[in-house]
PDB file of N, CA, C and O in Angstrom:
ATOM      1  N   MET A   1     150.904 178.673  17.935  1.00  0.00           N
ATOM      2  CA  MET A   1     150.185 178.189  16.921  1.00  0.00           C
ATOM      3  C   MET A   1     148.811 177.617  17.736  1.00  0.00           C
ATOM      4  O   MET A   1     148.925 176.733  18.585  1.00  0.00           O
ATOM      5  N   SER A   2     147.463 178.232  17.378  1.00  0.00           N
ATOM      6  CA  SER A   2     146.420 177.784  17.945  1.00  0.00           C
ATOM      7  C   SER A   2     145.799 176.305  17.536  1.00  0.00           C
ATOM      8  O   SER A   2     146.128 175.973  16.397  1.00  0.00           O
ATOM      9  N   ALA A   3     145.030 175.423  18.184  1.00  0.00           N
ATOM     10  CA  ALA A   3     144.400 174.499  17.726  1.00  0.00           C
ATOM     11  C   ALA A   3     143.598 174.775  16.621  1.00  0.00           C
ATOM     12  O   ALA A   3     143.542 173.973  15.689  1.00  0.00           O
ATOM     13  N   GLN A   4     143.018 175.740  16.620  1.00  0.00           N
ATOM     14  CA  GLN A   4     141.865 175.927  15.470  1.00  0.00           C
ATOM     15  C   GLN A   4     142.891 176.080  14.052  1.00  0.00           C
ATOM     16  O   GLN A   4     142.662 175.479  13.003  1.00  0.00           O
ATOM     17  N   ALA A   5     144.061 177.015  14.270  1.00  0.00           N
ATOM     18  CA  ALA A   5     144.925 176.862  12.995  1.00  0.00           C
ATOM     19  C   ALA A   5     145.613 175.779  12.518  1.00  0.00           C
ATOM     20  O   ALA A   5     145.918 175.778  11.325  1.00  0.00           O
ATOM     21  N   VAL A   6     146.035 174.501  13.485  1.00  0.00           N
ATOM     22  CA  VAL A   6     146.242 173.379  13.412  1.00  0.00           C
ATOM     23  C   VAL A   6     145.287 172.476  12.639  1.00  0.00           C
ATOM     24  O   VAL A   6     145.715 171.742  11.748  1.00  0.00           O
ATOM     25  N   LEU A   7     144.206 172.515  12.917  1.00  0.00           N
ATOM     26  CA  LEU A   7     143.197 171.919  12.438  1.00  0.00           C
ATOM     27  C   LEU A   7     142.671 172.197  10.947  1.00  0.00           C
ATOM     28  O   LEU A   7     142.336 171.353  10.116  1.00  0.00           O
ATOM     29  N   GLU A   8     142.688 173.984  10.784  1.00  0.00           N
ATOM     30  CA  GLU A   8     142.521 174.234   9.346  1.00  0.00           C
ATOM     31  C   GLU A   8     143.538 173.766   8.318  1.00  0.00           C
ATOM     32  O   GLU A   8     143.245 173.387   7.184  1.00  0.00           O
ATOM     33  N   LEU A   9     144.862 173.837   8.869  1.00  0.00           N
ATOM     34  CA  LEU A   9     145.802 173.526   8.146  1.00  0.00           C
ATOM     35  C   LEU A   9     145.800 172.100   7.640  1.00  0.00           C
ATOM     36  O   LEU A   9     146.064 171.821   6.471  1.00  0.00           O
ATOM     37  N   LEU A  10     145.469 171.142   8.637  1.00  0.00           N
ATOM     38  CA  LEU A  10     145.252 169.503   8.548  1.00  0.00           C
ATOM     39  C   LEU A  10     144.045 169.214   7.522  1.00  0.00           C
ATOM     40  O   LEU A  10     144.119 168.276   6.728  1.00  0.00           O
ATOM     41  N   ASP A  11     142.951 170.054   7.581  1.00  0.00           N
ATOM     42  CA  ASP A  11     141.872 170.077   6.710  1.00  0.00           C
ATOM     43  C   ASP A  11     142.381 170.325   5.074  1.00  0.00           C
ATOM     44  O   ASP A  11     142.078 169.658   4.085  1.00  0.00           O
ATOM     45  N   VAL A  12     143.117 171.331   5.155  1.00  0.00           N
ATOM     46  CA  VAL A  12     143.429 171.644   3.769  1.00  0.00           C
ATOM     47  C   VAL A  12     144.491 170.742   3.047  1.00  0.00           C
ATOM     48  O   VAL A  12     144.518 170.573   1.827  1.00  0.00           O
ATOM     49  N   ILE A  13     145.360 170.185   3.941  1.00  0.00           N
ATOM     50  CA  ILE A  13     146.255 169.183   3.693  1.00  0.00           C
ATOM     51  C   ILE A  13     145.321 167.853   3.110  1.00  0.00           C
ATOM     52  O   ILE A  13     145.344 167.370   1.978  1.00  0.00           O
ATOM     53  N   ILE A  14     144.662 167.525   4.055  1.00  0.00           N
ATOM     54  CA  ILE A  14     143.867 166.269   3.537  1.00  0.00           C
ATOM     55  C   ILE A  14     142.791 166.442   2.465  1.00  0.00           C
ATOM     56  O   ILE A  14     142.361 165.473   1.839  1.00  0.00           O
ATOM     57  N   GLU A  15     142.439 167.470   2.299  1.00  0.00           N
ATOM     58  CA  GLU A  15     141.746 167.928   0.875  1.00  0.00           C
ATOM     59  C   GLU A  15     142.557 167.664  -0.356  1.00  0.00           C
ATOM     60  O   GLU A  15     141.947 167.310  -1.365  1.00  0.00           O
ATOM     61  N   THR A  16     143.957 167.804  -0.397  1.00  0.00           N
ATOM     62  CA  THR A  16     144.695 167.690  -1.434  1.00  0.00           C
ATOM     63  C   THR A  16     144.920 166.151  -1.741  1.00  0.00           C
ATOM     64  O   THR A  16     145.392 165.827  -2.831  1.00  0.00           O
ATOM     65  N   GLY A  17     144.636 165.340  -0.932  1.00  0.00           N
ATOM     66  CA  GLY A  17     144.819 163.911  -0.847  1.00  0.00           C
ATOM     67  C   GLY A  17     146.083 163.419   0.048  1.00  0.00           C
ATOM     68  O   GLY A  17     146.450 162.259   0.238  1.00  0.00           O
ATOM     69  N   ALA A  18     146.522 164.356   0.434  1.00  0.00           N
ATOM     70  CA  ALA A  18     147.880 163.984   1.219  1.00  0.00           C
ATOM     71  C   ALA A  18     147.398 163.277   2.330  1.00  0.00           C
ATOM     72  O   ALA A  18     146.216 163.331   2.671  1.00  0.00           O
ATOM     73  N   ASP A  19     148.422 162.484   3.030  1.00  0.00           N
ATOM     74  CA  ASP A  19     148.220 161.883   4.473  1.00  0.00           C
ATOM     75  C   ASP A  19     148.929 162.215   5.516  1.00  0.00           C
ATOM     76  O   ASP A  19     149.763 161.381   5.865  1.00  0.00           O
ATOM     77  N   PRO A  20     148.837 163.377   6.242  1.00  0.00           N
ATOM     78  CA  PRO A  20     149.601 163.861   7.217  1.00  0.00           C
ATOM     79  C   PRO A  20     149.972 163.121   8.371  1.00  0.00           C
ATOM     80  O   PRO A  20     149.184 162.218   8.653  1.00  0.00           O
ATOM     81  N   TRP A  21     150.802 163.234   8.997  1.00  0.00           N
ATOM     82  CA  TRP A  21     150.952 162.724  10.388  1.00  0.00           C
ATOM     83  C   TRP A  21     151.389 164.070  11.333  1.00  0.00           C
ATOM     84  O   TRP A  21     152.191 164.899  10.902  1.00  0.00           O
ATOM     85  N   VAL A  22     150.830 164.170  12.528  1.00  0.00           N
ATOM     86  CA  VAL A  22     151.184 165.059  13.431  1.00  0.00           C
ATOM     87  C   VAL A  22     151.966 164.359  14.481  1.00  0.00           C
ATOM     88  O   VAL A  22     151.479 163.351  14.992  1.00  0.00           O
ATOM     89  N   ASP A  23     153.263 164.842  14.897  1.00  0.00           N
ATOM     90  CA  ASP A  23     154.171 164.521  15.775  1.00  0.00           C
ATOM     91  C   ASP A  23     154.541 165.572  17.075  1.00  0.00           C
ATOM     92  O   ASP A  23     154.012 166.665  17.278  1.00  0.00           O
ATOM     93  N   GLY A  24     155.374 165.061  17.713  1.00  0.00           N
ATOM     94  CA  GLY A  24     155.781 166.254  18.774  1.00  0.00           C
ATOM     95  C   GLY A  24     154.543 166.420  19.794  1.00  0.00           C
ATOM     96  O   GLY A  24     153.712 165.566  20.100  1.00  0.00           O
ATOM     97  N   GLY A  25     154.650 167.782  20.243  1.00  0.00           N
ATOM     98  CA  GLY A  25     153.522 168.345  21.195  1.00  0.00           C
ATOM     99  C   GLY A  25     152.385 168.278  20.622  1.00  0.00           C
ATOM    100  O   GLY A  25     151.552 167.701  21.321  1.00  0.00           O
ATOM    101  N   TRP A  26     151.989 168.654  19.573  1.00  0.00           N
ATOM    102  CA  TRP A  26     150.708 168.544  18.898  1.00  0.00           C
ATOM    103  C   TRP A  26     150.088 167.011  18.843  1.00  0.00           C
ATOM    104  O   TRP A  26     148.935 166.666  19.098  1.00  0.00           O
ATOM    105  N   GLY A  27     151.002 166.350  18.508  1.00  0.00           N
ATOM    106  CA  GLY A  27     150.688 164.751  18.386  1.00  0.00           C
ATOM    107  C   GLY A  27     150.286 164.227  19.618  1.00  0.00           C
ATOM    108  O   GLY A  27     149.446 163.334  19.725  1.00  0.00           O
ATOM    109  N   VAL A  28     151.034 164.915  20.815  1.00  0.00           N
ATOM    110  CA  VAL A  28     150.824 164.335  22.214  1.00  0.00           C
ATOM    111  C   VAL A  28     149.110 164.761  22.478  1.00  0.00           C
ATOM    112  O   VAL A  28     148.182 163.988  22.719  1.00  0.00           O
ATOM    113  N   ASP A  29     149.084 165.981  22.365  1.00  0.00           N
ATOM    114  CA  ASP A  29     147.606 166.648  22.641  1.00  0.00           C
ATOM    115  C   ASP A  29     146.764 165.923  21.872  1.00  0.00           C
ATOM    116  O   ASP A  29     145.825 165.420  22.489  1.00  0.00           O
ATOM    117  N   ALA A  30     146.824 165.684  20.514  1.00  0.00           N
ATOM    118  CA  ALA A  30     145.704 164.896  19.891  1.00  0.00           C
ATOM    119  C   ALA A  30     145.393 163.636  20.554  1.00  0.00           C
ATOM    120  O   ALA A  30     144.243 163.274  20.805  1.00  0.00           O
ATOM    121  N   LEU A  31     146.512 162.938  20.847  1.00  0.00           N
ATOM    122  CA  LEU A  31     145.763 161.614  21.669  1.00  0.00           C
ATOM    123  C   LEU A  31     145.339 162.195  22.765  1.00  0.00           C
ATOM    124  O   LEU A  31     144.368 161.503  23.070  1.00  0.00           O
ATOM    125  N   LEU A  32     145.440 163.015  23.549  1.00  0.00           N
ATOM    126  CA  LEU A  32     144.889 163.119  24.709  1.00  0.00           C
ATOM    127  C   LEU A  32     143.671 163.998  24.691  1.00  0.00           C
ATOM    128  O   LEU A  32     143.117 164.456  25.690  1.00  0.00           O
ATOM    129  N   GLU A  33     143.318 164.180  23.443  1.00  0.00           N
ATOM    130  CA  GLU A  33     142.152 165.145  22.880  1.00  0.00           C
ATOM    131  C   GLU A  33     141.952 166.621  23.502  1.00  0.00           C
ATOM    132  O   GLU A  33     140.886 167.232  23.563  1.00  0.00           O
ATOM    133  N   GLU A  34     143.202 167.050  23.946  1.00  0.00           N
ATOM    134  CA  GLU A  34     142.945 168.516  24.527  1.00  0.00           C
ATOM    135  C   GLU A  34     144.330 169.131  24.147  1.00  0.00           C
ATOM    136  O   GLU A  34     145.225 168.357  23.807  1.00  0.00           O
ATOM    137  N   GLN A  35     144.554 170.430  24.183  1.00  0.00           N
ATOM    138  CA  GLN A  35     145.726 171.107  24.496  1.00  0.00           C
ATOM    139  C   GLN A  35     146.164 171.310  25.660  1.00  0.00           C
ATOM    140  O   GLN A  35     145.416 171.844  26.479  1.00  0.00           O
ATOM    141  N   THR A  36     147.211 171.012  25.944  1.00  0.00           N
ATOM    142  CA  THR A  36     147.841 170.862  27.168  1.00  0.00           C
ATOM    143  C   THR A  36     148.892 172.113  27.509  1.00  0.00           C
ATOM    144  O   THR A  36     149.179 172.468  28.652  1.00  0.00           O
ATOM    145  N   ARG A  37     149.349 172.644  26.413  1.00  0.00           N
ATOM    146  CA  ARG A  37     150.219 173.851  26.851  1.00  0.00           C
ATOM    147  C   ARG A  37     149.970 174.636  25.378  1.00  0.00           C
ATOM    148  O   ARG A  37     149.244 174.217  24.476  1.00  0.00           O
ATOM    149  N   SER A  38     150.791 175.931  25.367  1.00  0.00           N
ATOM    150  CA  SER A  38     150.906 176.557  24.037  1.00  0.00           C
ATOM    151  C   SER A  38     152.305 175.839  23.206  1.00  0.00           C
ATOM    152  O   SER A  38     153.317 175.340  23.695  1.00  0.00           O
ATOM    153  N   HIS A  39     151.921 176.008  21.837  1.00  0.00           N
ATOM    154  CA  HIS A  39     152.849 175.364  20.842  1.00  0.00           C
ATOM    155  C   HIS A  39     153.288 176.360  20.136  1.00  0.00           C
ATOM    156  O   HIS A  39     152.398 177.117  19.748  1.00  0.00           O
ATOM    157  N   SER A  40     154.509 176.664  19.787  1.00  0.00           N
ATOM    158  CA  SER A  40     155.121 177.683  18.885  1.00  0.00           C
ATOM    159  C   SER A  40     155.627 176.890  17.463  1.00  0.00           C
ATOM    160  O   SER A  40     156.050 177.520  16.494  1.00  0.00           O
ATOM    161  N   ASP A  41     155.508 175.307  17.499  1.00  0.00           N
ATOM    162  CA  ASP A  41     155.623 174.902  16.218  1.00  0.00           C
ATOM    163  C   ASP A  41     154.620 173.793  15.991  1.00  0.00           C
ATOM    164  O   ASP A  41     153.752 173.589  16.840  1.00  0.00           O
ATOM    165  N   LEU A  42     154.704 172.976  14.752  1.00  0.00           N
ATOM    166  CA  LEU A  42     153.726 172.073  14.431  1.00  0.00           C
ATOM    167  C   LEU A  42     154.797 170.917  13.716  1.00  0.00           C
ATOM    168  O   LEU A  42     155.324 171.018  12.608  1.00  0.00           O
ATOM    169  N   ASP A  43     154.945 169.809  14.689  1.00  0.00           N
ATOM    170  CA  ASP A  43     155.773 168.891  13.684  1.00  0.00           C
ATOM    171  C   ASP A  43     154.872 167.850  12.889  1.00  0.00           C
ATOM    172  O   ASP A  43     154.069 167.038  13.350  1.00  0.00           O
ATOM    173  N   LEU A  44     155.270 168.128  11.401  1.00  0.00           N
ATOM    174  CA  LEU A  44     154.334 167.468  10.452  1.00  0.00           C
ATOM    175  C   LEU A  44     155.086 166.639   9.598  1.00  0.00           C
ATOM    176  O   LEU A  44     156.263 166.956   9.428  1.00  0.00           O
ATOM    177  N   THR A  45     154.675 165.704   9.062  1.00  0.00           N
ATOM    178  CA  THR A  45     155.188 164.992   7.841  1.00  0.00           C
ATOM    179  C   THR A  45     154.054 164.202   7.089  1.00  0.00           C
ATOM    180  O   THR A  45     153.040 163.769   7.636  1.00  0.00           O
ATOM    181  N   ALA A  46     154.324 164.094   5.947  1.00  0.00           N
ATOM    182  CA  ALA A  46     153.361 163.419   5.162  1.00  0.00           C
ATOM    183  C   ALA A  46     154.255 162.727   3.999  1.00  0.00           C
ATOM    184  O   ALA A  46     155.419 163.077   3.799  1.00  0.00           O
ATOM    185  N   LYS A  47     153.608 161.715   3.251  1.00  0.00           N
ATOM    186  CA  LYS A  47     154.193 160.918   2.265  1.00  0.00           C
ATOM    187  C   LYS A  47     154.776 161.867   1.148  1.00  0.00           C
ATOM    188  O   LYS A  47     155.943 161.870   0.756  1.00  0.00           O
ATOM    189  N   ASP A  48     153.701 162.707   0.689  1.00  0.00           N
ATOM    190  CA  ASP A  48     154.083 163.556  -0.682  1.00  0.00           C
ATOM    191  C   ASP A  48     154.378 164.890   0.152  1.00  0.00           C
ATOM    192  O   ASP A  48     153.393 165.550   0.483  1.00  0.00           O
ATOM    193  N   ARG A  49     155.783 165.389   0.558  1.00  0.00           N
ATOM    194  CA  ARG A  49     155.884 166.275   1.233  1.00  0.00           C
ATOM    195  C   ARG A  49     155.836 167.772   0.524  1.00  0.00           C
ATOM    196  O   ARG A  49     155.559 168.848   1.053  1.00  0.00           O
ATOM    197  N   SER A  50     156.212 167.476  -0.900  1.00  0.00           N
ATOM    198  CA  SER A  50     156.312 168.830  -1.664  1.00  0.00           C
ATOM    199  C   SER A  50     154.890 169.533  -1.576  1.00  0.00           C
ATOM    200  O   SER A  50     154.747 170.754  -1.529  1.00  0.00           O
ATOM    201  N   ASP A  51     153.765 168.524  -1.559  1.00  0.00           N
ATOM    202  CA  ASP A  51     152.528 169.371  -1.367  1.00  0.00           C
ATOM    203  C   ASP A  51     152.217 169.891  -0.094  1.00  0.00           C
ATOM    204  O   ASP A  51     151.407 170.817  -0.043  1.00  0.00           O
ATOM    205  N   VAL A  52     152.719 169.456   0.937  1.00  0.00           N
ATOM    206  CA  VAL A  52     152.528 170.000   2.150  1.00  0.00           C
ATOM    207  C   VAL A  52     153.435 170.983   2.353  1.00  0.00           C
ATOM    208  O   VAL A  52     152.992 171.916   3.023  1.00  0.00           O
ATOM    209  N   VAL A  53     154.596 171.087   1.984  1.00  0.00           N
ATOM    210  CA  VAL A  53     155.526 172.295   1.825  1.00  0.00           C
ATOM    211  C   VAL A  53     154.739 173.711   1.240  1.00  0.00           C
ATOM    212  O   VAL A  53     154.761 174.807   1.801  1.00  0.00           O
ATOM    213  N   ALA A  54     154.027 173.370  -0.067  1.00  0.00           N
ATOM    214  CA  ALA A  54     153.311 174.426  -0.597  1.00  0.00           C
ATOM    215  C   ALA A  54     152.301 175.166   0.158  1.00  0.00           C
ATOM    216  O   ALA A  54     152.073 176.375   0.128  1.00  0.00           O
ATOM    217  N   LEU A  55     151.646 174.106   0.944  1.00  0.00           N
ATOM    218  CA  LEU A  55     150.137 174.471   1.599  1.00  0.00           C
ATOM    219  C   LEU A  55     150.803 175.163   2.838  1.00  0.00           C
ATOM    220  O   LEU A  55     150.337 176.243   3.200  1.00  0.00           O
ATOM    221  N   VAL A  56     151.849 174.620   3.505  1.00  0.00           N
ATOM    222  CA  VAL A  56     152.528 175.384   4.823  1.00  0.00           C
ATOM    223  C   VAL A  56     152.585 176.858   4.419  1.00  0.00           C
ATOM    224  O   VAL A  56     152.036 177.729   5.094  1.00  0.00           O
ATOM    225  N   GLY A  57     153.256 177.107   3.312  1.00  0.00           N
ATOM    226  CA  GLY A  57     153.519 178.388   3.057  1.00  0.00           C
ATOM    227  C   GLY A  57     152.590 179.404   2.750  1.00  0.00           C
ATOM    228  O   GLY A  57     152.866 180.600   2.654  1.00  0.00           O
ATOM    229  N   ARG A  58     151.275 178.796   2.571  1.00  0.00           N
ATOM    230  CA  ARG A  58     149.960 179.452   2.318  1.00  0.00           C
ATOM    231  C   ARG A  58     149.395 180.027   3.586  1.00  0.00           C
ATOM    232  O   ARG A  58     148.689 181.035   3.582  1.00  0.00           O
ATOM    233  N   PHE A  59     149.795 179.210   4.924  1.00  0.00           N
ATOM    234  CA  PHE A  59     149.342 179.553   6.027  1.00  0.00           C
ATOM    235  C   PHE A  59     150.472 180.377   6.669  1.00  0.00           C
ATOM    236  O   PHE A  59     150.388 180.301   7.895  1.00  0.00           O
ATOM    237  N   GLY A  60     151.327 181.008   6.328  1.00  0.00           N
ATOM    238  CA  GLY A  60     152.323 181.953   6.715  1.00  0.00           C
ATOM    239  C   GLY A  60     153.452 181.196   7.841  1.00  0.00           C
ATOM    240  O   GLY A  60     154.015 181.719   8.803  1.00  0.00           O
ATOM    241  N   LEU A  61     153.531 180.031   7.426  1.00  0.00           N
ATOM    242  CA  LEU A  61     154.709 179.211   8.472  1.00  0.00           C
ATOM    243  C   LEU A  61     155.676 178.990   7.139  1.00  0.00           C
ATOM    244  O   LEU A  61     155.481 179.256   5.953  1.00  0.00           O
ATOM    245  N   HIS A  62     156.898 178.339   7.897  1.00  0.00           N
ATOM    246  CA  HIS A  62     157.928 178.249   6.894  1.00  0.00           C
ATOM    247  C   HIS A  62     158.421 176.814   7.554  1.00  0.00           C
ATOM    248  O   HIS A  62     158.046 176.489   8.680  1.00  0.00           O
ATOM    249  N   LEU A  63     159.142 176.129   6.894  1.00  0.00           N
ATOM    250  CA  LEU A  63     160.091 174.933   7.243  1.00  0.00           C
ATOM    251  C   LEU A  63     161.599 175.256   7.272  1.00  0.00           C
ATOM    252  O   LEU A  63     162.169 175.900   6.391  1.00  0.00           O
ATOM    253  N   PRO A  64     162.247 174.696   8.478  1.00  0.00           N
ATOM    254  CA  PRO A  64     163.572 175.084   8.786  1.00  0.00           C
ATOM    255  C   PRO A  64     164.318 174.402   7.464  1.00  0.00           C
ATOM    256  O   PRO A  64     163.706 173.440   7.000  1.00  0.00           O
ATOM    257  N   ALA A  65     165.348 174.707   6.907  1.00  0.00           N
ATOM    258  CA  ALA A  65     166.146 174.479   6.025  1.00  0.00           C
ATOM    259  C   ALA A  65     166.415 172.878   5.588  1.00  0.00           C
ATOM    260  O   ALA A  65     166.478 172.277   4.515  1.00  0.00           O
ATOM    261  N   ALA A  66     166.556 172.473   7.179  1.00  0.00           N
ATOM    262  CA  ALA A  66     167.098 171.024   7.323  1.00  0.00           C
ATOM    263  C   ALA A  66     165.827 170.332   7.187  1.00  0.00           C
ATOM    264  O   ALA A  66     166.030 169.118   7.181  1.00  0.00           O
ATOM    265  N   TYR A  67     164.622 170.621   7.078  1.00  0.00           N
ATOM    266  CA  TYR A  67     163.603 169.906   6.780  1.00  0.00           C
ATOM    267  C   TYR A  67     162.787 169.701   5.476  1.00  0.00           C
ATOM    268  O   TYR A  67     161.790 168.986   5.371  1.00  0.00           O
ATOM    269  N   GLU A  68     163.379 170.454   4.482  1.00  0.00           N
ATOM    270  CA  GLU A  68     162.673 170.811   3.237  1.00  0.00           C
ATOM    271  C   GLU A  68     162.826 169.461   2.549  1.00  0.00           C
ATOM    272  O   GLU A  68     163.697 168.614   2.750  1.00  0.00           O
ATOM    273  N   PRO A  69     161.857 169.434   1.740  1.00  0.00           N
ATOM    274  CA  PRO A  69     162.144 168.036   0.902  1.00  0.00           C
ATOM    275  C   PRO A  69     163.669 168.078  -0.055  1.00  0.00           C
ATOM    276  O   PRO A  69     164.228 169.107  -0.433  1.00  0.00           O
ATOM    277  N   LEU A  70     164.083 166.801  -0.280  1.00  0.00           N
ATOM    278  CA  LEU A  70     165.143 166.693  -1.089  1.00  0.00           C
ATOM    279  C   LEU A  70     164.953 166.652  -2.450  1.00  0.00           C
ATOM    280  O   LEU A  70     165.872 166.968  -3.205  1.00  0.00           O
ATOM    281  N   ARG A  71     163.740 166.258  -2.911  1.00  0.00           N
ATOM    282  CA  ARG A  71     163.431 166.021  -4.097  1.00  0.00           C
ATOM    283  C   ARG A  71     162.246 167.099  -4.894  1.00  0.00           C
ATOM    284  O   ARG A  71     161.917 166.897  -6.063  1.00  0.00           O
TER     285      ARG A  71
END
């Protein structure tokens, strides 16, 4: 996953009013303000996860079953 793809996804999520948080490797890179390595995933959460799940699918990404919203 490229840095550009992450930024585009975050922009779309933010436009919906969701408040996303980036964790994991991309979260570390965001704090460092540079991409330090290649990333095969994006650790992301948001208060209203149902909106995020729908948007993630539009970007051709998927969530592991264990991480899908319960409601």
